[in-house]
C-alpha positions in Angstrom: 27.0 -9.6 8.1 28.1 -13.2 8.3 24.9 -15.3 8.3 26.7 -18.4 9.7 27.0 -16.6 13.0 24.6 -14.6 15.1 24.0 -11.0 14.3 26.4 -8.7 16.2 24.3 -5.7 17.2 27.4 -3.8 18.3 28.9 -4.2 14.9 25.7 -3.0 13.2 25.5 0.1 15.4 29.2 0.8 14.6 28.6 0.5 10.9 25.7 2.9 11.1 27.8 5.4 13.0 30.7 5.2 10.6 28.5 5.8 7.6 26.1 8.5 8.7 26.6 10.2 5.3 24.9 7.3 3.6 21.7 7.4 5.8 18.5 8.5 4.2 15.8 10.5 6.1 12.1 9.9 6.4 11.2 13.4 5.2 13.5 13.3 2.2 12.3 10.0 0.7 8.8 9.5 -0.8 7.1 11.5 2.0 9.2 14.4 0.9 7.2 14.6 -2.3 4.5 16.2 -0.1 6.5 17.7 2.7 8.6 19.8 0.4 5.5 22.1 -0.1 5.2 22.7 3.6 7.4 24.8 5.9 9.4 22.5 8.4 9.3 23.5 12.0 11.8 21.5 14.1 12.1 21.4 17.9 8.4 20.8 18.5 8.2 18.2 21.3 4.5 18.6 22.1 2.8 21.6 20.6 3.4 25.1 19.5 1.1 28.1 18.9 1.1 29.6 15.4 -0.7 32.7 14.3 -0.6 35.6 11.9 -1.8 39.1 12.5 -4.6 40.5 10.4 -4.5 44.2 9.8 -7.1 46.2 11.6 -8.6 49.7 10.9 -7.0 52.5 12.9 -7.7 55.5 10.7 -10.8 57.7 11.0 -11.9 61.4 11.0 -10.5 63.5 13.8 -13.3 65.0 15.9 -11.3 66.9 18.4 -10.1 64.0 20.6 -8.4 60.6 20.3 -10.8 57.8 21.0 -8.2 55.1 21.5 -10.8 52.4 20.6 -9.3 51.0 17.4 -7.0 48.0 17.2 -4.1 47.7 14.8 -5.0 44.1 14.2 -5.6 40.7 15.8 -3.9 37.4 16.1 -6.0 34.2 15.8 -3.8 31.5 17.3 -3.7 28.0 15.8 -1.9 25.2 17.6 0.4 22.7 15.8 0.3 19.5 17.8 2.8 16.7 17.1 2.0 13.1 17.7 4.3 10.1 18.2 4.8 7.6 15.4 6.9 4.5 15.5 8.9 2.5 12.9 9.5 -1.2 13.6 11.1 -4.0 11.6 11.8 -7.6 12.4 13.0 -9.8 9.7 15.7 -12.2 8.4 18.3 -10.1 6.7 19.3 -12.8 4.2 16.0 -12.3 2.4 17.3 -8.9 1.3 20.8 -9.8 0.3 20.1 -10.1 -3.4 18.3 -6.8 -3.5 21.3 -5.2 -1.8 23.7 -6.6 -4.3 21.7 -5.5 -7.3 20.7 -2.0 -6.0 24.0 -0.8 -4.5 27.0 -0.1 -6.7 29.8 -2.2 -5.2 27.3 -4.2 -3.2 29.7 -7.2 -3.2 32.1 -5.1 -1.2 30.6 -4.8 2.2 33.6 -2.7 3.4 32.5 0.1 1.0 28.8 -0.3 1.2 27.8 -1.9 4.5 24.7 -4.1 4.2 23.8 -3.0 7.7 23.4 0.6 6.5 21.4 -0.5 3.4 19.1 -2.5 5.7 18.7 0.6 7.9 17.9 2.7 4.9 15.5 0.1 3.6 13.4 0.4 6.8 13.3 4.2 6.6 12.4 4.2 2.9 9.5 1.7 3.7 8.4 4.0 6.6 8.5 7.1 4.3 6.4 5.3 1.7 3.8 4.4 4.3 3.8 8.0 5.6 3.4 9.4 2.1 0.3 7.3 1.5 -1.6 8.6 4.5 0.0 12.0 5.2 -2.7 14.2 3.7 -5.8 12.4 5.0 -4.6 11.0 8.3 -7.0 11.7 11.2 -5.9 11.3 14.8 -7.9 8.8 16.8 -7.4 8.5 20.6 -8.7 5.0 20.6 -5.6 2.9 21.6 -7.0 -0.1 19.7 -6.5 1.8 16.5 -2.8 1.6 15.7 -2.7 2.4 12.0 -0.4 5.3 10.9 -3.5 6.9 9.4 -4.9 7.2 13.0 -1.7 8.8 14.4 -2.0 12.5 13.5 -4.2 15.0 11.7 -3.1 15.5 8.1 -3.5 18.8 6.2 -6.8 17.8 4.5 -8.3 16.6 7.8 -7.4 20.0 9.3 -9.0 21.8 6.4 -12.2 19.6 6.7 -12.3 20.4 10.5 -12.0 24.1 9.6 -15.0 23.8 7.2 -17.1 21.9 9.7 -16.3 24.5 12.4 -17.2 27.4 10.2 -13.7 28.8 10.1 -13.7 28.2 6.3 -16.9 29.5 4.7 -18.2 31.5 1.8 -19.1 34.3 4.3 -15.5 34.5 5.5 -14.3 34.7 1.9 -12.0 31.7 2.1 -14.4 29.1 0.5 -14.7 29.4 -3.3 -18.1 28.1 -4.5 -17.9 29.0 -8.1 -16.1 26.1 -9.6 -17.8 23.8 -12.0 -17.0 20.1 -12.2 -13.6 20.0 -13.7 -13.1 18.4 -17.2 -10.5 18.4 -19.9 -12.6 21.1 -21.6 -12.7 23.6 -18.8 -10.1 22.9 -16.1 -7.7 25.7 -17.2 -10.5 28.3 -17.2 -12.0 27.1 -13.9 -8.6 27.1 -12.1 -7.8 30.5 -13.4 -11.2 31.8 -12.2 -10.4 30.5 -8.7 -7.0 32.1 -8.7 -8.5 35.4 -9.7 -10.9 35.1 -6.8 -8.1 35.5 -4.2 -7.6 39.0 -2.8 -4.9 41.3 -4.1 -3.1 41.0 -0.8 -2.4 37.3 -1.6 -1.5 38.0 -5.2 1.6 39.8 -4.2 3.0 36.3 -3.3 3.8 33.4 -5.5 1.0 31.2 -4.2 0.7 27.4 -4.3 -2.4 25.9 -5.9 -2.7 22.3 -4.7 -4.3 19.8 -7.0 -4.3 16.1 -7.4 -2.0 14.3 -9.8 -5.1 13.4 -11.9 -6.1 17.0 -12.1 -2.6 17.9 -13.0 -2.7 15.5 -16.0 -6.1 16.8 -16.9 -4.7 20.3 -16.9 -1.8 19.2 -19.2 -4.3 17.8 -21.6 -6.3 21.0 -21.6 -3.2 23.0 -22.1 -2.1 20.8 -25.0 -5.5 21.3 -26.6 -5.0 25.1 -26.5 -2.0 24.7 -28.9 0.3 26.2 -26.4 4.0 25.8 -27.2 6.2 25.7 -24.2 9.6 27.4 -24.7 12.4 25.0 -24.9 10.3 21.9 -25.0 8.6 21.9 -28.3 4.9 21.1 -28.0 5.3 19.2 -24.7 3.0 20.6 -22.1 3.2 17.9 -19.4 4.1 18.8 -15.9 3.6 22.6 -16.2 4.6 24.3 -13.0 2.6 27.5 -13.2 -1.0 28.2 -14.0 -1.3 29.8 -17.4 -2.0 33.6 -17.5 -0.9 34.2 -13.9 2.5 35.6 -14.8 4.2 32.8 -12.9 2.5 33.9 -9.7 0.5 30.7 -9.2 2.5 27.5 -8.9 0.6 24.3 -9.6 1.5 21.8 -6.9 0.6 18.3 -7.9 -0.1 16.5 -4.7 0.4 12.7 -4.7 -1.6 11.0 -2.0 -4.8 12.9 -2.7 -8.0 10.8 -2.4 -8.8 9.1 -5.7 -11.1 11.2 -7.9 -10.9 14.3 -5.7 -11.4 17.7 -7.3 -10.6 19.5 -4.1 -8.2 22.5 -4.6 -6.6 24.8 -2.1 -4.5 27.9 -2.5 -2.1 29.3 0.0 1.6 30.1 0.4 4.2 27.6 1.7 4.9 29.9 4.6 1.4 29.4 5.8 1.4 25.6 6.1 3.7 23.8 8.5 4.8 20.4 9.6 6.4 20.0 13.0 8.8 17.5 14.4 11.4 17.3 17.2 14.8 16.4 15.9 16.0 15.7 12.3 18.0 12.7 13.7 14.7 11.1 14.6 13.9 11.0 10.9 16.8 8.7 10.0 17.2 6.6 13.1 16.1 3.0 13.4 18.1 1.4 16.1 18.7 -2.4 16.1 18.4 -4.3 19.3 18.7 -7.9 20.6 15.3 -9.6 20.3 16.2 -13.0 21.7 16.6 -14.5 18.2 20.3 -14.0 17.2 19.5 -14.5 13.5 16.7 -11.9 13.3 17.3 -8.3 12.5 15.1 -6.3 14.8 15.1 -2.5 14.9 12.8 0.3 16.0 12.6 4.1 15.7 10.3 6.9 16.9 9.5 10.3 15.6 6.8 12.9 16.3 4.8 14.7 13.5 2.1 17.2 13.2 0.6 19.7 10.7 -1.1 23.1 10.9 -2.0 26.2 8.9 -0.9 29.4 10.5 -4.2 31.0 9.4 -7.3 30.3 7.4 -7.9 34.0 6.9 -8.9 34.9 3.3 -5.8 37.0 2.9 -3.7 33.8 2.8 -6.1 30.9 2.2 -8.7 29.8 -0.2 -10.2 26.4 -1.0 -13.0 25.2 -3.2 -16.2 23.5 -2.0 -15.6 20.2 -3.7 -15.6 17.2 -1.4 -12.1 16.2 -0.2 -13.1 12.6 -0.5 -15.6 12.3 -3.3 -18.6 10.1 -2.8 -18.3 6.9 -4.8 -21.4 5.7 -6.5 -21.5 1.9 -6.5 -21.7 0.2 -9.8 -25.0 -1.5 -10.7 -25.2 -5.2 -11.3 -26.2 -6.1 -14.8 -29.9 -7.0 -15.3 -30.6 -10.7 -15.5 -31.4 -12.2 -18.9 -33.8 -15.1 -19.8 -33.3 -18.0 -22.2 -35.0 -19.1 -24.4 -36.9 -16.1 -25.7 -40.3 -17.9 -25.7 -42.0 -21.2 -24.9 -41.1 -23.9 -27.3 -42.9 -27.1 -28.2 -44.0 -29.4 -25.4 -45.9 -29.4 -22.2 -43.1 -28.0 -20.1 -40.4 -25.4 -20.6 -36.9 -25.1 -19.0 -35.8 -21.5 -18.4 -32.2 -20.4 -17.8 -31.3 -17.1 -16.1 -27.9 -15.4 -16.5 -26.1 -12.2 -15.4 -23.1 -10.6 -17.1 -21.7 -9.4 -13.7 -19.2 -11.9 -12.5 -20.0 -13.3 -9.0 -23.5 -12.0 -8.9 -26.4 -14.0 -7.4 -29.8 -14.2 -9.0 -33.1 -14.3 -7.1 -36.5 -14.8 -8.7 -40.2 -15.1 -8.2 -42.9 -16.8 -10.3 -46.0 -15.5 -8.4 -45.9 -12.0 -9.8 -44.3 -10.4 -6.7 -41.1 -8.3 -6.9 -38.0 -10.3 -6.1 -35.6 -9.5 -3.3 -32.5 -11.2 -1.9 -34.9 -13.2 0.2 -36.6 -14.7 -2.8 -35.8 -18.1 -4.3 -32.1 -18.2 -5.3 -31.5 -19.3 -8.9 -29.3 -22.4 -9.3 -27.7 -22.9 -12.7 -27.5 -26.6 -12.0 -31.2 -26.8 -11.3 -32.9 -24.6 -13.9 -36.5 -23.4 -13.7 -39.0 -25.8 -15.1 -42.5 -24.4 -16.1 -45.6 -26.3 -16.8 -48.1 -23.4 -17.3 -48.0 -19.8 -18.4 -45.8 -18.0 -15.9 -44.3 -14.6 -15.4 -40.7 -14.8 -14.0 -39.3 -11.8 -12.3 -35.6 -11.7 -11.4 -32.9 -9.4 -9.9 -29.1 -9.9 -9.6 -27.3 -9.0 -6.4 -23.6 -8.6 -5.5 -22.0 -7.2 -2.4 -20.6 -3.7 -2.8 -22.8 -3.0 -5.8 -26.3 -1.7 -6.4 -28.9 -4.4 -7.1 -29.8 -4.8 -10.7 -33.1 -3.6 -12.1 -35.9 -6.1 -12.0 -36.2 -8.2 -15.1 -39.5 -9.7 -16.1 -40.4 -12.3 -18.7 -43.7 -14.0 -19.4 -43.7 -17.5 -20.9 -47.0 -18.3 -22.5 -47.8 -22.0 -23.0 -48.8 -22.6 -26.5 
């Protein structure tokens, strides 16, 4: 691009066409860290019905006639719906020239590494990062005012949560594991193995995927290291183990980036049971530039459709624990206010200071014996409390987003 002249959109499109081999794809960049553990299903323009047969019971004692009343199995259909998502960029290309030169070998030679292609790829990589961050927990919202990518489709964890809410996943159905203790560095290996052993023999014939968060993966590595396990070919290094210990390489540990922070939710299935659908692969690497009216502004847009679904939640191919997908966060408590000085000094009056170790907290107090609230008198450090008689001061500290402090009480007795 020559920044002394307007952007030639035709030249940009030509550069992209000539260097298709350099284009990255949305599902192969950061979002691919998650998508690689799902089965891709191209060609889905709106929806597609998935389903697996579950074996029935057809054998029984012969009583002299065929009853013809037993079914060989049943199919429980599940629908994979794709939803449209868009990528849009509008910016001044010159702002990215330095990054292009430093990131691309031969970046000073635009004939070999077109800046137009780099800019196109930069947009797709940004979109892939955004998709990665919401892909597991996205929840479709039909409200047109909600335009976040997180509102654009149902992610896998949202689908599982809906299955739990609807009763499709439950302890009674055998696909909800309720025997897992809170996971710690001391027990994680044992607890995950107990969950694996709870899956039916029919699932154990597969190499299953046990999906855990990155944090749980690191916790498992620490547990494994504490067992004194030596990993062949890597000395005592135990980080990043791919298989759950004592499963004969039949249970792959899938460390899912993008899980909610602090989540101890775990699910087990096979890759062939969880799908992501889209229409055309070309949609995943196409951001088309267009004239915006500003000849010096690089404006481009792309569109793709995406959706997720499990073929079945039947216990023969699916098991999850009953830990909350998004753990409840207990707000921190504001520090209890302190009083200074410790007692009444000499003199007819006494000045008292209140303080709180929690930065940004506000202090409220009473001097009539009542319990203070945020509606009580606000303490002002520039106008300290002055007492002239024996008084009991009660105070609390308050900060938005945190639990109010305990009530502090101090009696100053006039000597």
